[in-house]
VODREN-986883 format. One record per residue: x, z, y negated of N, C-alpha, C in turn; residue in one letter. Coordinates in steps of 0.001 Angstrom, whole numbers, plus 500000, padded with zeros to 6 digits. Atoms other than C-alpha are relative to their C-alpha. Example, Ala and Ser with C-alpha at 12.3 -4.5 7.8 and 13.67 -1.06 7.14 Angstrom:
BEGIN
R    n.px    n.pz    n.py   ca.px   ca.pz   ca.py    c.px    c.pz    c.py  resn
R  500890  500000  501190  512300  507800  504500  500900  500000  498800     a
R  499180  499940  501190  513670  507140  501060  499230  500730  498910     s
***
This chain:
BEGIN
R    n.px    n.pz    n.py   ca.px   ca.pz   ca.py    c.px    c.pz    c.py  resn
R  501496  499889  500389  950804  808428  553590  499539  499068  499314     m
R  500760  500948  500347  948353  806025  552570  500197  500297  498282     f
R  500194  500254  501440  948239  804721  548905  498724  500348  499595     e
R  501245  500128  500215  945408  805373  546998  499520  499535  498625     k
R  500200  500819  501250  943701  803430  544200  498540  499848  499690     v
R  501328  500401  500297  940733  803020  542199  499111  498493  500247     s
R  500280  501249  499701  938417  800198  542793  500160  498902  498932     s
R  499806  501216  500648  939173  798158  539669  501577  499687  500113     p
R  498724  500312  499395  942838  798598  541018  499756  499442  501105     e
R  499841  501120  498597  941949  797052  544335  499379  499112  499691     a
R  500522  501348  500401  940034  794292  542695  501368  499365  499617     h
R  499041  500723  500373  943047  793544  540934  501226  499682  500938     n
R  498953  500057  498686  945382  793903  544231  499283  498680  500556     i
R  500851  501331  499385  942798  791250  545580  500292  498743  499401     l
R  499806  501382  500916  943263  788808  542814  501447  499745  500047     q
R  498308  500243  500258  947058  789031  542820  500810  499539  501212     k
R  499325  500253  498778  948017  788876  546749  499199  499230  500768     s
R  500713  500578  498882  947085  786753  549391  500253  500690  501403     i
R  499901  499201  498674  948399  788985  552386  499293  501418  499739     d
R  500840  498613  500260  945606  791638  551721  498597  499695  500330     v
R  501221  500155  499625  942320  792079  553088  499135  501318  499547     v
R  500585  498957  500024  939385  794431  552042  499008  500150  501016     l
R  500930  499571  498903  937694  796198  554798  498825  501071  499734     i
R  501304  498972  500426  934368  798014  554298  499528  500854  501088     d
R  499917  499079  498637  934188  800874  556867  498267  500514  499979     v
R  501384  499609  500550  930461  801859  555695  499430  499603  501570     r
R  500952  500337  499127  927803  801819  558405  499379  498676  499724     s
R  500697  501240  500316  925846  798590  558902  498768  500092  499087     s
R  501294  499819  500834  922650  799974  557190  500667  500028  498565     m
R  499595  499833  501184  924709  800745  554081  500774  498623  499627     e
R  499419  501030  500543  926582  797703  553934  498874  498404  499893     y
R  501054  500817  500121  923453  795318  554466  499093  500276  498893     e
R  501298  499748  501183  921148  797269  552188  500349  500398  498756     y
R  499251  499498  501257  923348  798918  549822  500463  498859  499091     v
R  498978  501022  500695  925473  795986  549029  501357  500314  500524     g
R  498727  500009  499560  929021  795072  549663  501082  498828  498845     h
R  499106  501290  500517  932043  793294  547933  500070  498572  500351     p
R  499632  501293  499556  932380  789801  548041  500883  499550  500612     v
R  498581  500543  499445  934720  788591  550475  500301  501158  501017     g
R  499408  498567  498852  934892  792193  552580  499554  499405  500993     s
R  500338  499924  498443  934933  792364  556112  499398  501314  500699     i
R  501247  498969  499787  932391  794534  557494  500808  500597  501474     h
R  499718  499410  498487  933971  796985  560393  499739  501632  499506     i
R  500417  498421  500134  932395  800283  560490  500771  501143  500950     p
R  499356  498868  499437  934159  803350  561437  499296  501062  500479     i
R  501050  499198  499420  931199  805434  562231  498422  499386  499734     k
R  501228  500419  500092  927641  804587  562635  498841  501242  500454     e
R  500623  499110  499461  924362  806825  562974  499333  499713  501319     p
R  499999  498790  500355  923013  808869  564519  501057  500808  500131     p
R  498944  498938  499866  926292  810676  565681  500941  499693  499068     g
R  499125  499749  501253  928235  809657  562871  501263  500220  500537     w
R  498786  499794  499599  931336  809933  565128  500920  498565  500051     e
R  499132  501064  500417  934548  807726  564658  499658  498973  501592     i
R  500120  500949  498874  933668  804592  566989  501219  499879  500474     l
R  498753  500105  498812  936175  804201  570100  500845  498390  499467     p
R  499447  501482  500153  936553  800386  569167  500599  499525  498544     n
R  499539  500083  501135  937575  800700  565461  501224  499361  499749     f
R  498688  500239  500169  941143  800162  565565  499842  498117  500556     i
R  500171  501457  499252  940577  796987  568082  499331  498982  498954     d
R  500372  500827  500967  938407  795574  565640  500457  499800  498927     n
R  499013  500270  500899  940630  795923  562946  500925  498822  499979     v
R  498769  500969  499444  943331  794090  564754  499465  498635  500244     k
R  500458  501244  499777  940809  791278  565840  499557  499185  498744     s
R  500047  500744  501168  939927  790536  562311  501129  499721  499304     e
R  498576  500475  500635  943411  790718  561018  500404  498832  500459     l
R  499766  501281  499084  943979  788273  563850  499613  498658  499298     m
R  500865  501181  500443  941334  785902  562759  500490  499547  498440     k
R  499946  500258  501294  942027  786126  558916  501477  499598  499787     k
R  498319  500245  500106  946196  785846  559156  500495  499364  501431     f
R  499471  500511  498580  946708  783707  562478  501442  499608  500013     p
R  498893  500324  499961  949802  782760  561468  501079  501147  499544     d
R  499112  498924  500432  951521  786057  560690  500859  500519  501552     t
R  499450  499193  498521  954104  787580  563075  499609  501854  499998     n
R  499742  498655  500705  953646  791163  561451  498574  500577  499545     d
R  501107  499605  500605  950173  792306  561239  499987  501553  499179     l
R  499660  498589  500328  951278  795874  560693  500557  500231  498551     f
R  499560  500002  501665  952529  794718  557032  499168  499480  499323     s
R  500947  500492  500722  949462  793231  555720  499268  501298  499281     i
R  500718  499164  500816  947808  795198  552986  498580  500186  500437     q
R  501436  499693  499769  944471  796733  553910  499672  500920  499023     i
R  501144  498910  500882  942138  797913  551297  498952  500659  501042     l
R  501316  499549  499299  939642  800230  552658  499164  500628  499126     l
R  501310  499624  500677  936258  800942  551290  498903  500751  500576     m
R  501552  499524  499459  933242  803329  551928  499427  500074  498925     c
R  500777  499766  501108  930760  804913  549882  500492  500580  498811     r
R  499479  499333  501163  932956  807178  547953  501345  500472  500592     s
R  498661  499739  499913  936512  807236  549563  500182  500985  501310     g
R  499439  499015  498602  936280  809790  552552  500013  499359  501342     r
R  499954  500470  498448  935565  807666  555599  500987  498962  499767     r
R  498747  500769  499740  938114  805015  554460  501158  500860  499682     s
R  499079  499080  499823  940449  807893  554019  500358  500335  501372     g
R  499989  499619  498597  939859  808786  557381  500410  498483  500995     e
R  499746  501321  499365  940301  805080  558487  501383  499470  499715     a
R  498392  500332  500276  943732  804720  556631  500665  501174  500996     a
R  499223  499102  498996  944908  807868  558587  499835  499283  501577     l
R  499898  500647  498685  943851  806147  561941  500631  499051  499893     l
R  499176  501430  499769  945361  802830  561024  501198  500355  499970     l
R  498446  499146  499973  948536  804838  560004  500498  500475  501531     e
R  499802  499466  498677  948796  806521  563359  500122  498884  500968     s
R  499561  500806  499267  948818  803252  564875  500995  498856  499986     e
R  498912  500898  500605  951452  801658  562926  499834  499101  499125     g
R  500323  500860  500821  949852  799988  560169  500322  500614  498713     y
R  498768  499545  500727  952404  800266  557123  499039  500043  498548     k
R  500362  500237  501548  950091  799281  554048  498587  500180  499815     n
R  501221  499561  500172  946944  801191  554197  499428  500461  498641     t
R  500340  499362  501288  945131  801758  550757  498714  500303  499871     i
R  501445  499429  500229  942223  803904  550169  499603  499748  498712     n
R  500326  499838  501241  939910  803149  547411  499000  500994  499922     i
R  500207  498710  500196  939284  806381  546238  498622  500505  499622     v
R  501238  499624  500293  935823  805827  544574  498976  499062  500562     d
R  501074  500669  499376  934247  803682  546880  499173  498876  499495     g
R  500725  501024  500517  931604  801150  546570  498734  500816  499041     f
R  500960  499230  501147  929126  803940  544932  500436  501009  499025     e
R  499326  499211  500919  931486  806094  543509  499351  501861  500571     g
R  500279  498740  499909  931292  809990  542904  498645  500322  499376     d
R  501399  499259  500545  927784  811926  542389  500426  500599  498721     k
R  499727  499282  501290  927149  812911  538713  498980  501109  500210     d
R  500591  498733  499934  925564  816139  537807  498569  500248  500618     m
R  501376  499945  499507  922225  815012  539024  499851  499436  501350     n
R  499733  500245  498861  923477  814030  542254  499945  498372  500384     g
R  500196  501175  499970  923196  810314  541618  501555  499346  499740     h
R  498572  501074  499935  926009  807514  542440  499956  498572  499263     r
R  499945  501459  500707  926982  804353  540770  499854  500290  498536     s
R  499796  499915  501712  926965  805965  537384  501368  500850  499135     v
R  498652  499369  500070  930530  807600  537521  501111  499031  499797     i
R  498993  500722  499415  932776  805463  539129  499596  499187  501238     n
R  500267  500996  498566  932794  803005  542167  499935  498357  499586     g
R  499784  501787  500148  933013  799116  542600  498649  499512  499531     w
R  501599  500384  500568  929192  798417  541722  500100  500658  498698     r
R  499581  499185  501581  930074  801030  538420  500612  499176  499107     f
R  499113  500757  500959  932736  798860  537351  499478  498287  499790     h
R  500584  501533  500193  930638  795419  537819  500970  499369  500701     d
R  498982  500899  499053  932970  794087  540439  499057  499310  500624     l
R  500584  500826  499260  931825  791224  542376  499382  500605  501547     p
R  500577  499048  498853  929230  792528  544845  498712  498958  500597     w
R  501218  500868  499558  926254  790916  546916  499058  501031  501059     e
R  500994  499143  499258  923370  792541  548684  499074  498768  500880     q
R  500785  501181  499017  921826  790811  551917  498543  500276  499794     n
***
């Protein structure tokens, strides 16, 4: 079963390891307009309007890993941090990647925007933005 970490823990992993990648699996609209972690790779797992798992998701991950780690003999051992808005889609992505043989998938459970507060607002309890970790917006 995949590992689960908070966004500050994920940032710490990124700072300490060289064989790690952060993949943002949110939709293109979210990635572009809400913002994304600096240095993240965008590979959406779902897109509107259907919000179904994209059939090329696994192939896209493999392709990006091969670009980032051209000298590795074992793509399956690379640490893959996965992020979405709040941890749900990235959990799905972790399970999919594990089913294909990836051994080091890590779900960022509070995601980019985090959980909703009692008023339904995000980025006020937890998440990458809440913790003021490096992010940018196009």
